[in-house]
C-alpha positions in Angstrom: 27.4 30.0 -1.2 30.1 29.3 1.5 28.2 31.3 4.1 24.8 29.1 3.3 26.7 26.4 3.5 27.9 26.9 6.9 24.4 27.7 8.1 23.1 24.5 6.5 25.8 22.7 8.1 25.0 24.5 12.0 21.1 23.7 11.1 22.0 20.1 10.6 23.8 20.2 13.9 20.8 21.2 15.5 18.5 19.2 14.1 21.0 16.2 15.6 20.9 17.6 18.8 24.1 18.7 18.4 23.9 22.1 19.2 27.5 22.7 21.4 29.4 21.4 18.3 27.6 24.2 16.0 28.4 27.2 18.6 32.0 27.4 17.6 31.5 27.4 13.9 28.5 30.3 13.9 30.7 32.5 16.3 33.2 32.8 13.9 30.4 32.9 11.0 28.8 36.1 12.3 31.8 37.4 13.1 32.8 37.3 9.2 29.3 38.0 8.0 27.3 40.2 10.5 25.0 41.3 8.2 23.4 37.5 8.2 20.4 37.4 10.2 20.0 33.7 9.8 23.3 32.8 11.6 23.0 35.0 14.2 19.4 33.2 14.6 21.2 30.0 14.7 23.8 31.0 17.2 21.5 32.4 19.3 19.4 29.0 19.2 22.5 26.5 19.4 23.6 28.5 23.0 20.0 28.4 23.8 20.2 24.7 23.2 23.4 24.5 25.3 21.9 25.4 28.5 23.4 29.1 28.0 20.2 31.1 27.6 21.8 34.3 29.2 24.4 34.0 26.2 21.6 33.2 23.9 20.0 36.6 24.8 23.3 38.4 24.9 23.7 37.3 21.1 20.4 38.4 20.5 20.7 42.1 21.7 24.2 42.5 19.9 22.6 41.8 16.7 19.9 44.1 17.1 22.3 46.8 18.2 24.6 46.2 15.2 21.8 46.3 12.7 20.3 49.2 14.3 23.5 51.3 14.9 25.0 50.7 11.7 22.3 49.8 9.2 19.4 51.8 11.0 17.4 48.3 10.5 15.1 46.8 12.7 15.7 42.7 13.2 13.8 40.8 10.9 10.6 38.3 12.2 13.1 35.4 12.4 15.6 37.3 15.0 12.6 39.1 16.6 10.4 36.1 17.2 13.3 34.1 18.3 14.2 36.3 21.1 10.6 36.5 22.3 10.5 32.7 22.4 13.4 32.8 24.3 12.6 35.3 26.9 8.9 33.3 27.6 11.2 30.3 27.8 9.3 28.5 24.8 9.6 24.7 25.3 9.2 23.8 21.6 12.6 25.6 21.4 14.5 22.7 22.7 13.2 20.2 20.3 14.5 19.3 17.0 12.1 19.2 14.0 11.1 15.6 14.5 10.3 15.9 18.4 8.4 19.0 17.5 6.1 16.9 15.4 5.8 14.5 18.3 4.9 17.2 20.4 2.5 18.7 18.0 0.6 15.1 17.7 0.6 14.8 21.7 -0.7 18.1 22.2 -3.4 17.5 19.6 -4.3 14.0 20.7 -4.9 15.4 24.2 -7.1 18.0 23.1 -8.7 15.6 20.9 -9.7 13.3 23.7 -10.7 15.9 25.9 -13.1 17.5 23.8 -14.8 14.9 21.6 -17.7 13.2 22.0 -17.4 9.4 22.0 -19.3 9.1 18.7 -17.3 11.5 16.8 -14.6 9.6 18.1 -15.1 6.2 16.7 -15.6 8.1 13.1 -12.1 9.7 13.9 -10.7 6.4 15.0 -11.4 5.1 11.5 -9.7 7.5 9.9 -6.5 7.1 12.3 -6.7 3.4 11.3 -6.9 4.3 7.8 -3.3 5.8 7.7 -2.0 3.3 10.2 -3.0 0.6 7.5 -0.5 2.0 5.0 2.1 2.6 7.3 4.1 -0.7 6.8 3.7 -4.6 8.2 3.0 -3.5 12.0 0.5 -0.6 11.2 -1.1 -3.0 8.8 -1.9 -5.6 11.2 -2.8 -3.4 13.9 -5.5 -1.4 12.0 -7.2 -5.0 10.6 -7.4 -5.4 14.5 -8.8 -2.7 15.4 -11.2 -2.2 12.8 -13.4 -5.3 13.9 -13.8 -3.5 17.3 -14.5 -0.1 16.0 -17.4 -1.3 13.7 -18.6 -3.5 16.7 -18.9 -0.4 18.8 -20.7 1.7 16.2 -23.2 -1.0 15.7 -23.5 -1.0 19.9 -24.5 2.5 19.7 -27.7 1.7 17.6 -27.1 4.5 15.0 -27.2 3.0 11.5 -26.2 5.9 9.7 -23.2 6.5 12.4 -22.6 3.0 12.1 -22.5 2.7 7.6 -20.4 6.1 8.3 -17.6 4.1 10.5 -17.6 0.8 8.2 -17.4 3.2 5.1 -14.5 5.5 6.2 -11.8 2.8 5.9 -11.3 3.0 2.3 -7.7 1.4 2.3 -6.9 0.6 -1.3 -6.1 -3.2 -2.0 -4.6 -4.8 -4.7 -4.5 -8.0 -3.7 -7.7 -10.7 -4.5 -7.5 -12.7 -1.5 -8.2 -11.5 2.1 -5.2 -11.3 5.0 -8.1 -12.2 7.4 -10.6 -14.4 5.7 -13.0 -14.5 9.2 -12.8 -11.0 9.8 -13.6 -10.2 5.8 -16.6 -11.9 6.4 -17.6 -10.2 10.0 -17.0 -6.9 8.4 -19.1 -7.9 5.0 -22.1 -8.8 7.1 -21.7 -5.6 9.0 -22.0 -3.8 5.9 -25.0 -6.0 4.6 -26.9 -5.3 7.8 -26.1 -1.6 7.6 -27.0 -1.4 3.9 -30.6 -3.2 5.0 -31.6 -0.8 7.9 -30.5 2.6 5.9 -33.3 4.8 5.6 -35.0 5.0 2.1 -33.6 8.1 1.6 -30.1 7.5 3.1 -27.2 9.8 0.7 -26.2 7.7 -2.2 -22.2 8.1 -1.5 -23.0 6.7 2.0 -24.7 3.4 0.7 -21.9 3.3 -2.4 -19.1 3.2 0.5 -21.2 0.4 2.3 -21.6 -1.3 -1.2 -17.5 -1.0 -2.0 -17.1 -2.5 1.7 -18.9 -5.7 0.6 -17.2 -5.8 -2.7 -13.7 -5.8 -1.0 -14.3 -7.9 2.0 -15.6 -10.6 -0.4 -12.8 -10.4 -2.8 -11.5 -13.8 -4.2 -14.7 -15.7 -3.1 -16.7 -17.2 -5.7 -20.6 -16.0 -6.4 -22.0 -13.1 -7.9 -22.4 -10.8 -4.4 -19.1 -9.2 -4.8 -19.1 -8.4 -8.5 -22.4 -7.1 -8.1 -21.8 -5.1 -5.0 -18.8 -3.6 -6.9 -21.1 -2.5 -9.8 -23.4 -0.7 -7.4 -21.2 1.0 -5.8 -19.6 2.4 -9.3 -23.0 3.7 -10.7 -23.8 5.3 -7.2 -20.3 6.9 -7.3 -20.6 8.2 -11.0 -23.9 9.7 -10.0 -22.6 11.6 -7.2 -19.7 12.9 -9.0 -17.1 12.2 -6.1 -13.6 11.4 -7.5 -12.5 9.8 -4.2 -15.7 7.6 -4.3 -15.4 6.5 -7.6 -11.8 5.5 -7.2 -12.6 3.3 -4.3 -15.9 1.7 -6.4 -13.1 1.3 -9.3 -10.9 -0.4 -6.8 -13.6 -2.9 -6.0 -14.5 -3.4 -9.5 -10.6 -4.4 -9.8 -11.0 -6.8 -7.1 -13.2 -8.7 -8.8 -11.9 -8.8 -12.4 -10.0 -12.1 -11.9 -13.2 -14.4 -12.1 -11.8 -15.9 -15.3 -8.4 -16.3 -17.1 -8.0 -13.3 -20.1 -9.4 -10.0 -18.1 -5.8 -8.6 -17.6 -6.5 -5.8 -20.4 -10.1 -4.8 -18.9 -7.6 -4.4 -15.4 -5.5 -2.1 -17.1 -8.2 0.1 -18.6 -9.5 0.6 -14.6 -6.2 1.2 -13.7 -5.9 3.7 -16.5 -9.0 5.4 -15.1 -7.9 5.5 -11.5 -4.9 7.1 -12.1 -6.6 9.8 -14.4 -9.3 10.5 -11.6 -6.2 10.7 -8.8 -4.3 13.0 -11.0 -7.0 15.1 -11.6 -8.5 15.5 -8.2 -5.3 15.1 -6.3 -6.1 11.5 -4.6 -2.6 10.3 -3.5 -3.8 7.0 -2.2 -5.5 6.4 -5.4 -2.7 7.4 -7.6 -0.4 4.4 -6.0 -3.4 2.2 -6.3 -4.1 2.9 -10.0 0.0 2.8 -10.9 0.0 -0.7 -9.0 -3.4 -2.0 -10.9 -1.4 -1.2 -14.3 2.0 -2.5 -13.3 0.7 -5.9 -12.4 -2.1 -5.7 -15.6 0.8 -4.8 -18.1 2.9 -7.2 -16.8 0.0 -9.9 -17.3 0.1 -8.4 -21.0 3.6 -9.2 -21.1 4.2 -5.4 -21.6 7.3 -5.8 -19.1 8.5 -2.0 -20.1 5.1 -0.3 -19.7 4.9 -2.4 -16.5 8.3 -0.8 -15.3 7.2 2.7 -15.9 4.6 2.2 -13.1 6.9 0.9 -10.7 9.6 3.7 -11.3 6.5 6.0 -10.9 5.4 3.8 -7.5 8.9 3.9 -6.3 9.0 7.7 -6.2 5.2 7.7 -4.4 6.0 5.5 -1.9 9.2 7.6 -0.7 7.3 10.7 -1.2 3.9 9.8 0.7 5.5 7.3 3.1 3.6 4.4 1.8 6.4 1.4 2.3 4.0 -1.4 1.4 3.7 0.2 -2.2 7.9 -0.4 -2.2 7.1 -4.2 -1.3 5.4 -4.7 -4.6 7.6 -3.0 -6.8 10.8 -4.7 -5.3 9.2 -8.0 -6.1 7.8 -7.2 -9.3 11.9 -6.2 -10.5 12.9 -9.4 -9.1 10.0 -11.2 -11.4 11.1 -9.4 -14.4 14.8 -10.4 -14.1 13.6 -14.1 -14.0 11.5 -14.0 -16.9 14.5 -12.7 -18.2 16.5 -15.7 -17.1 17.7 -14.4 -13.8 17.8 -17.8 -11.2 15.1 -18.5 -9.2 17.1 -17.6 -6.0 16.2 -13.8 -6.9 12.6 -14.0 -6.9 12.8 -16.2 -3.7 14.4 -13.6 -1.8 12.2 -10.8 -2.9 9.4 -13.3 -1.9 10.6 -13.7 1.4 10.5 -10.0 1.8 6.7 -9.5 0.8 5.9 -12.5 3.3 7.1 -10.4 5.8 5.1 -7.1 5.1 2.1 -8.2 7.0 -0.1 -9.1 4.4 -1.1 -13.1 5.0 -3.4 -13.2 2.2 -0.6 -12.5 0.2 2.0 -14.7 1.7 0.2 -17.9 2.5 1.9 -19.8 0.0 3.1 -17.4 -2.1 6.6 -19.1 -2.6 6.1 -22.6 -3.2 3.4 -21.3 -5.8 5.9 -18.9 -7.5 8.5 -21.3 -7.4 6.3 -24.3 -8.6 5.1 -22.2 -11.6 8.6 -21.1 -12.5 10.1 -24.9 -12.6 6.7 -26.0 -14.8 7.6 -22.9 -17.0 10.8 -23.8 -17.5 10.7 -27.4 -17.7 12.3 -28.4 -15.0 11.0 -30.6 -11.5 9.3 -28.8 -9.3 10.6 -29.3 -5.8 9.3 -28.9 -2.3 9.7 -25.2 -1.1 7.2 -25.1 2.2 3.7 -24.7 2.6 1.6 -24.6 -0.4 -1.2 -23.0 1.8 -4.5 -22.6 0.2 -2.7 -23.5 -3.4 -1.6 -27.2 -2.2 -4.3 -28.9 -4.7 -2.6 -27.4 -7.7 1.1 -27.5 -6.4 0.8 -31.3 -5.0 0.3 -32.9 -9.0 3.5 -31.4 -9.9 5.5 -32.2 -7.2 4.3 -36.1 -7.3 5.4 -36.1 -11.2 8.8 -34.6 -9.9 9.1 -37.9 -7.6 8.0 -40.1 -10.6 4.5 -41.1 -8.5 2.3 -40.8 -11.6 -0.6 -42.6 -10.4 -0.9 -40.5 -7.4 -0.5 -37.3 -9.2 -3.5 -38.7 -11.5 -5.6 -39.4 -8.4 -4.8 -35.9 -7.0 -6.1 -34.5 -10.1 -9.1 -36.4 -10.1 -11.9 -33.8 -8.9 -9.8 -30.8 -8.7 -11.9 -27.7 -8.8 -11.5 -24.9 -10.7 -9.0 -22.1 -9.3 -10.5 -19.5 -7.2 -11.2 -16.1 -8.8 -8.4 -13.9 -8.8 -4.7 -12.6 -10.1 -3.5 -16.2 -9.9 -5.9 -18.0 -12.3 -4.1 -18.4 -15.3 -1.4 -19.5 -13.5 -3.4 -22.3 -11.6 -5.0 -23.6 -14.9 -1.5 -24.0 -16.4 -0.3 -26.2 -13.5 -3.7 -28.0 -14.0 -3.2 -28.2 -17.4 0.5 -29.1 -17.6 -0.1 -31.9 -14.8 -2.9 -33.4 -16.7 -1.3 -33.8 -20.0 1.9 -35.5 -17.9 -1.0 -38.1 -16.5 -3.4 -38.5 -19.2 -6.2 -36.9 -17.9 -8.0 -35.4 -21.7 -11.1 -34.4 -19.9 -8.9 -31.8 -17.5 -6.5 -31.2 -19.9 -9.4 -29.7 -22.2 -10.9 -27.9 -19.1 -7.3 -26.1 -19.1 -7.6 -25.3 -22.7 -10.8 -23.8 -22.9 -10.3 -21.8 -19.9 -6.9 -20.5 -20.9 -7.9 -19.8 -24.6 -9.5 -16.1 -23.7 -5.9 -15.5 -21.8 -3.9 -16.2 -25.4 -0.9 -13.6 -25.7 -0.9 -13.2 -21.9 1.9 -14.2 -19.3 0.3 -16.5 -16.9 0.4 -15.4 -13.3 1.7 -12.0 -14.5 -1.3 -10.2 -13.1 0.1 -10.6 -9.7 3.2 -9.1 -10.4 4.8 -11.8 -8.3 5.2 -15.0 -10.2 4.5 -16.7 -13.7 3.8 -19.9 -15.3 5.2 -18.6 -18.3 3.4 -17.6 -21.5 -0.1 -18.8 -21.7 0.5 -19.6 -25.2 3.2 -22.1 -24.7 0.8 -23.9 -22.5 -2.3 -23.5 -24.9 0.2 -25.1 -27.8 0.7 -28.0 -25.6 -2.6 -28.5 -24.6 -3.8 -28.6 -27.9 -1.0 -31.2 -29.2 
């Protein structure tokens, strides 16, 4: 055990770029444990990386002579291979493991650029952008910007099948029902629609399914039948194709259109469960993250915080293992939400949502903190207070703020003509704000609309489906509205 620990410590020094520090330890080690070939190998490598290549070769020859002279054995592949690489001055020997990965990437990228035809580069670029989008805030922003240019370049070729493959290859899972870039999403949805219209009748079903999935994903959060219809059609084609990855993407699109009215958390939970099952059977890591995120949100909406916590725990493991930092952003915010639901001060939620706002997801971040704090204060029965730019949620946040200032007439005027909330994960929370404000100003018509809309969500936690905020139990608001 001691000998193994010495070798591992020496290997760590080499990984840290400190070969000279490892040499004296390893020199003493091979003297005391001469039959451990790993010790000889590490000593030779440390000497080589310290600029003492002749000494490294001498150590390797000494090890060979001792093994042969006293045991009659040739060196194992580790020692023999190292000696050959030192003799030919292999540059990779001078690299730490992380540097080695970088070197491999650089060589592969150069070879790819030299050998691959332009059309193939377009398809490959989308694969790279897909990985980039899941690498964190900066990568997500860059991928979003470059994807539009890639699709435009594909359309310029005039090859509709190539264009369809390029559009459909960017199947990055999403759990938020509002686009990060509405204008860009509209352009992508339009490009997918153009490709669908031009595809030959005998085009493969999976190719058509990917385009339909793109239409559904890029129209999330918008009213109208096209997005939901595209998601259902994509699911049908995916099931017919028997492709688990294709079906997982289509189900993800279905999920994004499962918030058109309150009370659909159980449906979202069922979709998430199917995605998890598909992912586990087929080894789909990205889909597994998506499925657990969906279930974490849905179980929260259903009031099952322990069940949601189980999914959050699994997500934390997957986020580390798969280098998916954005998943950890959502679980961190969810844990803060749970603490606040259980009585913690709102400052905990504020801090967590500020981290969400810095994660490169404008569709999530816009107005999120003001909405979350307004919902929490309304749920707790305390006056709302300004908390920043309300973004798209201004029409629902403004009446509680006016009421907190004692401006009842202005609040009543703000509520007149208030539209129904847009589809998405926040629909119940927005109806709660509208209904509570309507009660305060005596707007019976709006109170009745809110009560009718919220009734299917009885028993749920308003806004919990977001995993980021809550306006309290729907039942509490229904009781107030009923009174």
